[in-house]
C-alpha positions in Angstrom: 0.8 -5.6 -47.1 4.3 -5.5 -47.9 6.4 -8.1 -46.4 10.4 -8.0 -46.3 12.3 -11.0 -45.1 15.5 -12.1 -46.2 14.9 -15.7 -45.5 13.3 -18.3 -43.8 16.1 -19.4 -41.8 16.5 -16.5 -39.4 17.9 -16.8 -35.9 15.5 -16.7 -33.1 17.8 -13.4 -31.7 17.7 -12.0 -35.3 15.4 -8.8 -34.6 12.7 -7.3 -37.2 10.8 -4.2 -37.2 6.9 -3.7 -37.5 4.8 -1.2 -39.0 1.0 -1.7 -38.9 -1.8 0.4 -38.8 -3.8 0.1 -36.7 -7.9 1.6 -36.3 -8.7 4.9 -33.9 -12.1 5.0 -31.9 -14.9 6.5 -33.4 -13.9 8.6 -36.9 -10.5 9.1 -36.1 -7.6 8.5 -38.6 -5.7 5.5 -38.3 -2.5 5.6 -36.4 0.7 3.6 -37.4 2.6 1.9 -34.4 6.0 0.5 -34.9 7.3 -2.7 -33.5 10.7 -4.5 -32.5 10.4 -8.2 -31.8 12.3 -11.0 -32.0 12.0 -13.7 -35.2 10.6 -16.5 -32.9 8.0 -13.8 -32.1 7.1 -13.0 -35.1 3.9 -15.6 -35.4 2.6 -14.1 -32.3 2.7 -10.7 -33.0 1.0 -10.9 -36.6 -2.1 -12.9 -34.3 -2.4 -10.1 -32.3 -2.7 -7.3 -34.8 -4.8 -9.0 -37.2 -7.5 -9.9 -34.0 -7.0 -6.0 -33.7 -8.3 -5.6 -36.9 -4.9 -3.9 -37.9 -3.1 -3.8 -40.9 0.4 -5.0 -41.3 2.4 -2.4 -43.6 6.4 -3.6 -43.4 8.2 -6.1 -42.1 12.1 -6.0 -42.3 15.3 -7.3 -40.6 16.4 -5.0 -37.8 19.9 -4.3 -39.2 18.4 -3.1 -42.8 16.7 -0.1 -41.2 12.8 0.2 -40.6 11.1 1.7 -44.2 10.0 4.7 -44.4 5.4 4.2 -44.0 3.5 5.2 -46.5 1.9 8.6 -45.3 -1.6 8.4 -43.6 -3.8 12.4 -43.2 -2.9 12.1 -39.8 -0.8 9.3 -38.6 0.0 9.7 -34.8 2.8 7.8 -32.8 1.7 5.7 -30.4 3.5 5.1 -26.6 2.5 1.1 -26.4 2.1 -1.9 -28.8 -1.9 -2.4 -28.5 -3.7 -5.2 -26.2 -5.3 -8.4 -27.1 -8.6 -5.7 -28.1 -8.5 -2.8 -30.4 -7.0 0.2 -29.2 -9.2 2.5 -27.6 -9.3 5.5 -25.0 -9.7 4.0 -21.9 -12.9 5.1 -20.2 -12.9 7.3 -16.8 -13.9 5.6 -14.0 -17.0 7.6 -12.2 -16.3 9.1 -8.9 -17.4 7.1 -6.2 -18.7 4.4 -8.4 -18.8 2.1 -5.7 -21.0 4.5 -2.9 -24.2 2.2 -2.5 -27.3 3.7 -3.5 -31.4 2.9 -3.1 -30.4 -0.2 -1.7 -33.9 0.0 -0.3 -36.3 1.0 -2.4 -39.8 2.9 -1.5 -41.8 -0.3 -2.3 -39.5 -2.4 0.0 -38.2 -0.2 2.8 -36.3 -1.3 5.7 -37.6 -1.4 9.1 -35.2 0.5 11.8 -35.8 0.5 15.2 -35.6 4.0 16.9 -33.1 4.0 19.2 -32.6 7.6 20.8 -34.1 10.8 20.2 -33.4 14.1 21.7 -33.5 17.4 21.5 -30.6 19.7 20.1 -31.5 23.1 21.2 -30.5 24.9 24.4 -33.2 27.1 26.4 -34.2 30.1 24.6 -34.1 28.1 20.9 -36.6 29.2 18.5 -38.3 26.2 17.1 -37.4 22.4 17.8 -34.5 20.4 16.5 -34.2 16.5 17.0 -31.2 14.3 16.9 -32.8 10.8 16.0 -31.0 7.3 15.9 -32.4 4.4 14.3 -31.0 0.8 14.7 -30.4 -0.7 10.8 -29.2 -4.8 12.5 -30.9 -7.1 10.9 -31.2 -5.9 6.8 -30.7 -8.4 4.1 -28.8 -6.6 2.9 -27.3 -4.1 5.0 -27.8 -0.7 5.2 -24.7 0.9 4.7 -23.8 4.3 3.5 -20.8 7.0 3.5 -20.8 10.7 4.6 -22.6 12.8 2.9 -25.2 10.7 1.6 -29.2 10.9 2.5 -32.1 8.7 3.5 -35.5 8.6 3.0 -38.3 8.4 6.1 -41.7 7.0 5.1 -44.5 8.7 8.0 -47.2 6.1 9.0 -50.5 7.0 8.3 -52.0 8.4 5.1 -52.6 11.8 3.4 -56.0 13.5 2.9 -56.9 11.0 -0.4 -56.0 8.1 1.8 -52.7 7.1 0.5 -50.0 6.5 2.4 -47.4 9.1 3.1 -44.2 10.2 0.6 -41.1 9.8 1.5 -39.4 12.9 2.8 -35.1 12.8 2.4 -32.8 14.1 5.2 -29.1 14.2 4.9 -27.5 11.8 7.5 -25.5 13.7 10.5 -23.6 10.1 11.1 -20.6 8.8 9.6 -20.9 5.8 8.3 -19.2 3.5 11.4 -22.6 5.3 13.4 -22.8 7.2 16.6 -21.8 4.4 18.7 -18.7 2.9 16.2 -21.2 -0.1 15.7 -21.6 0.2 11.8 -25.2 -0.7 12.6 -27.1 2.8 13.1 -27.8 6.2 11.2 -28.4 9.3 12.7 -30.5 12.4 11.2 -31.4 16.1 12.9 -34.5 17.1 12.2 -36.3 20.1 12.2 -39.8 20.3 13.1 -41.4 22.4 10.1 -44.4 24.4 11.1 -45.9 27.9 8.9 -49.0 29.6 9.0 -51.1 28.9 5.6 -53.1 31.4 4.1 -55.9 31.5 6.7 -53.3 31.9 9.2 -53.6 28.5 10.8 -50.2 26.8 12.0 -49.4 24.0 9.9 -47.0 21.3 10.8 -44.4 19.3 8.7 -46.0 15.7 8.1 -42.9 13.8 8.5 -40.6 16.1 10.7 -43.4 16.3 12.9 -43.5 12.7 12.7 -39.7 12.0 13.6 -39.8 14.7 16.0 -42.8 13.2 18.3 -41.0 9.7 17.8 -40.3 7.5 20.7 -37.3 4.7 21.6 -38.4 1.6 20.0 -40.8 2.4 17.3 -40.0 1.5 14.0 -39.5 3.4 10.7 -39.9 2.9 7.1 -36.2 4.0 5.8 -35.2 4.2 1.9 -31.6 4.8 0.6 -29.6 6.1 0.7 -29.1 8.2 -1.8 -26.9 11.0 -3.2 -23.2 11.5 -4.4 -23.3 15.3 -4.9 -21.7 15.8 -0.8 -19.4 13.1 -0.6 -15.6 13.9 0.4 -12.8 13.4 -1.5 -10.5 10.5 -0.4 -7.2 12.8 -0.3 -6.0 13.3 3.3 -4.5 16.3 2.0 -7.9 18.4 1.1 -8.9 21.2 2.2 -12.8 21.4 2.8 -14.3 25.0 3.0 -18.7 24.3 4.8 -20.9 26.4 4.4 -24.2 25.5 6.8 -27.6 26.8 7.9 -29.6 25.3 10.5 -29.8 21.4 10.3 -28.1 21.7 7.2 -25.4 21.2 9.3 -25.9 17.3 9.2 -23.4 16.2 6.4 -21.0 18.7 7.8 -20.5 17.0 11.2 -20.4 13.6 9.3 -16.9 15.0 7.5 -15.9 16.6 11.3 -16.2 13.9 12.8 -14.5 11.9 10.1 -11.7 14.7 10.2 -11.2 15.0 13.8 -12.5 12.2 16.0 -9.7 9.5 17.2 -11.7 6.6 16.8 -13.2 7.7 13.2 -9.4 8.2 12.2 -8.5 4.8 13.3 -11.5 3.2 11.9 -10.9 4.5 8.6 -7.3 4.5 8.8 -7.8 8.4 6.8 -6.0 11.1 8.8 -6.6 14.6 7.5 -3.8 16.6 7.2 -5.8 19.7 5.5 -7.2 22.4 5.9 -11.0 22.8 6.9 -13.3 26.1 7.4 -16.9 26.0 8.9 -19.0 28.8 8.7 -22.3 28.1 10.8 -25.6 30.1 10.4 -28.0 30.2 13.2 -30.7 32.5 14.5 -29.8 32.4 18.2 -26.8 30.7 19.9 -29.2 28.3 21.7 -30.0 27.4 17.9 -26.1 26.4 17.0 -26.3 22.7 16.9 -23.2 20.3 17.9 -22.0 23.6 19.0 -20.1 21.7 21.7 -18.1 19.0 19.1 -17.3 21.7 17.1 -15.5 23.5 19.5 -14.0 21.1 21.1 -12.5 20.0 17.5 -11.1 23.9 17.1 -9.1 23.8 20.3 -8.1 20.1 19.6 -6.9 21.1 16.0 -6.4 24.8 15.7 -3.3 24.2 12.8 -6.4 22.2 10.6 -10.3 23.5 11.4 -11.8 27.1 12.1 -15.2 27.5 13.2 -17.2 30.8 12.2 -20.8 31.4 13.1 -23.2 33.8 12.5 -26.3 34.1 14.8 -28.0 36.4 13.3 -30.5 38.0 15.7 -27.1 38.5 18.5 -24.3 39.8 15.8 -24.1 42.7 13.3 -22.3 42.9 10.3 -20.2 45.6 8.8 -22.8 47.9 7.8 -25.0 47.4 11.3 -27.5 44.8 10.0 -28.2 41.2 11.2 -25.5 38.7 10.7 -26.0 36.2 8.3 -23.5 33.3 6.9 -22.9 35.2 3.7 -21.4 38.4 5.8 -19.2 35.8 7.2 -18.1 34.7 3.7 -17.4 38.3 2.9 -15.3 38.8 5.8 -13.1 35.7 4.9 -13.0 36.3 1.0 -9.6 37.1 0.9 -9.0 33.7 2.6 -11.4 31.5 0.8 -10.5 32.1 -2.5 -6.9 31.8 -1.6 -7.9 28.6 -0.7 -9.6 27.9 -4.2 -7.3 28.4 -6.3 -6.0 25.3 -4.8 -7.5 22.4 -7.0 -6.9 20.1 -3.6 -9.9 22.8 -2.3 -13.9 21.6 -1.7 -16.6 23.8 -0.8 -20.1 22.6 0.5 -22.9 24.5 1.5 -26.1 23.2 2.8 -29.6 24.0 4.2 -32.2 25.8 3.0 -32.6 27.1 -0.6 -32.8 30.5 0.5 -29.5 30.6 2.0 -28.5 30.4 -2.0 -28.3 33.5 -3.6 -27.3 35.8 -0.2 -23.9 33.2 -0.4 -23.8 33.5 -4.2 -23.7 37.4 -4.1 -21.2 37.2 -1.6 -18.9 34.4 -3.8 -19.3 37.4 -6.9 -18.3 40.5 -4.7 -15.4 38.3 -3.2 -14.4 37.2 -6.5 -14.5 40.5 -8.3 -12.0 41.9 -5.5 -9.8 39.6 -7.1 -10.2 40.4 -10.4 -12.2 37.2 -10.8 -15.6 36.5 -12.4 -17.6 34.6 -10.0 -20.0 33.3 -13.1 -17.5 31.4 -15.3 -15.6 30.5 -11.7 -18.8 29.0 -9.9 -19.1 26.0 -13.2 -15.4 25.3 -13.6 -15.6 24.3 -9.8 -18.4 22.2 -10.3 -17.2 20.5 -13.6 -14.3 19.7 -11.3 -16.2 18.1 -8.7 -15.2 21.0 -6.6 -18.2 22.8 -5.4 -20.8 20.8 -3.7 -24.5 22.3 -3.2 -27.2 20.7 -1.6 -30.2 22.9 -0.4 -33.9 21.5 0.4 
C-alpha cells in the first residue's frame, strides 16, 4: 500500500483522492474504485474499506491529481462506493415471493364447510360440472390464496387397500376475496370424471364424484394453496391471452373477475387497462361455464376484453371439421402474435392435457406465417415468465 499525504495538519475541508481495489464475487477479477472525501472522513473510509477486504492503493490530496493505479488483468470502474460488506451482485428477487404456499398440508388439513353446490351446465349439456364453495372461517392460520392457485381436496373414505384416499388438486375458481367478497371462502368448478374401463364398466372419479355429490353443511379436508405457475402479473397495463377448455376455465374466471368486477377493482386498488382475450373450448353451448359473466364483461369493456368460443359439436372450422380451440387460435394468429411481440403480454393455458398438441400445432403454423420458429419462441416466453400452462 502506498500512502502519500503531505503533512498531518491538513484542514478538514481538504479533499483527498483514495484509490482501492475490491474483490468481486466468485472468481471475477478485482475492481479499482476511486473515492474523493474530506480529511475528516478518511478514517471512516479506511475502516469501511478494511471491513470489505479491499486494498488501499494510494491516497493523495485532490489538488495534486490522482496517481495512476497499478494495472490489473480486468480492472473495471464501478459507479458507487461499497457498503459495509463486500460488493456483490444483488440476488434477483424471486417473482411472487410473498404468495402463500402449503399453509395446510395433507397430514394437517384445514377442515372447511360446504356452503353451496350447484350445477354450472344448462339443459342438454354433456356430463356434470358443479360450482362448489367452501367456508374457510376459523382457520389458524387463515387459509389465504391468490388468483391462479390451486387447493387440494382429500375425499372421505378409503381406497381398495383400506388406506385414506389421496388428495386431488383443483384450480381455484374464485378470487382471493371469494365469491361473497368476505375473504373467507374458496370456490371450485369440478367436472365429474367418468370413463369405461377395459371390461366396459362405467367408472366414476373418486374425488370428483365426492365433490359433485356433496351437500351444503358437509365438512371437507382442504390442503394448500399451491402453485405459482398461473399467477397474474402485477402490471395493470399487461395483455392477457387465455386458452381454456372445460373446467380449465377456473383460473381464467379469477383473472376476469379481478379485471372487470367493480367490487374486485375497488378491493384490490388494481385497474386493468390492458387487453384480454379469452378463447374457450366446449363440446356444446350448454357446456360453456360462466358464459353469462364473460358475455357481460365483453359488453361492458369492449375495448379491453374479447370472448371467443370454440364449440366443437355445433361449429365448423374452415376445413368443414369440428371447431376446436386451436382452430380459433389459427383464425386470430396475426393478432395473437402481434400481442406476443409486446413484452407485457402473457399467455395462459389450462384444461385437459390433450389440448396441448393442438395448441402447439396451431402456434407453430401461426408463428411460421410471421417468419418465426415457435420451437424457439416458446422457451423464450417461458423463461421470461410469459407462457403459463396448467394441464391435467
